[in-house]
C-alpha positions in Angstrom: 91.1 100.2 93.0 94.9 99.0 91.4 98.0 100.7 92.3 98.0 102.5 89.3 94.2 103.6 89.4 94.7 105.1 92.7 97.9 106.7 91.2 96.1 108.1 88.0 93.2 109.5 90.2 95.7 111.2 92.8 97.2 113.3 89.7 94.4 114.3 87.9 94.0 116.7 90.6 95.0 120.5 89.7 98.7 121.0 90.6 99.1 117.2 91.6 102.6 115.6 91.5 104.7 113.0 92.5 107.9 113.3 94.7 110.1 110.8 96.9 111.3 112.8 99.9 111.4 110.2 102.2 113.1 107.6 99.8 111.7 105.4 96.9 109.5 103.5 99.4 107.2 106.0 99.7 105.6 108.0 96.8 104.5 111.2 98.0 101.6 113.4 96.0 101.9 116.7 96.7 99.8 120.2 95.5 102.3 122.9 94.4 104.4 124.3 92.3 106.7 121.0 90.9 109.2 123.3 89.2 110.0 125.2 92.5 110.2 121.8 94.2 107.4 123.1 96.9 104.3 121.5 97.6 102.0 120.1 100.2 101.4 116.5 100.9 97.9 115.0 100.3 98.4 111.6 99.8 101.2 109.1 100.3 101.4 105.2 99.3 103.7 102.8 100.6 105.2 101.4 97.7 106.4 97.9 99.3 103.1 97.5 100.9 101.2 94.3 99.9 98.3 95.0 100.4 98.7 98.6 99.2 98.7 101.0 101.7 97.5 104.9 101.1 97.5 107.8 103.7 95.2 110.5 103.4 94.7 114.1 105.6 91.3 113.8 106.9 88.9 116.1 108.6 89.2 115.0 112.5 86.1 114.2 113.1 85.2 112.3 110.0 88.8 110.2 110.5 86.9 109.3 113.7 84.2 108.1 112.4 86.0 105.9 109.1 88.2 104.4 111.8 85.0 102.9 113.6 83.2 102.1 110.4 86.2 100.6 108.6 88.9 97.7 110.3 90.8 98.8 107.4 91.0 102.6 108.5 93.9 103.2 110.5 95.5 106.2 112.5 98.0 107.7 109.9 101.3 105.8 109.8 103.9 107.8 110.8 101.6 111.1 110.8 99.3 113.4 112.9 96.8 110.7 114.0 94.6 113.1 114.3 94.3 114.6 110.7 95.3 111.5 109.2 94.2 108.0 108.0 96.1 105.0 106.5 93.7 102.9 104.3 94.5 99.3 103.9 93.4 98.7 100.3 91.8 94.9 100.9 88.7 96.2 99.6 86.8 96.6 102.3 86.7 100.4 101.4 84.4 100.5 98.2 86.3 102.1 95.2 84.0 105.2 95.2 84.4 106.0 98.6 88.5 105.5 98.5 87.9 108.0 95.8 86.1 110.6 97.8 88.5 110.5 100.6 91.4 111.2 98.4 89.4 114.2 97.1 88.7 115.0 100.6 92.2 115.3 101.1 93.0 117.3 98.3 90.5 119.7 99.3 92.0 120.0 102.7 95.5 120.6 101.6 94.4 122.7 98.7 92.6 125.3 101.3 89.1 124.3 100.6 89.6 124.9 96.8 87.5 122.3 94.7 89.9 120.4 92.5 
């Protein structure tokens, strides 16, 4: 998936919006009320990374399993290593699995409510 495709998918979720609280180099995707400036992070993209790096919240057991399965899935960069994974988008992780991981992250942060 391209950066644009990933971003479009992330922003397709209900109440999802883009913020830059850490500066322009890190896109932070949140759930919540944008007009109030409140939200919870569920995805981050390192803008200047090549290949693209996407960080997603994950169930700790699944996070470990994914790290064992894919060499391009690492503990969350500058995030809780237990609850976040960073995916290096080289094509090793299939697009449908990446979309699934984005959905899982959204649902975890959204209190288990489906999109």
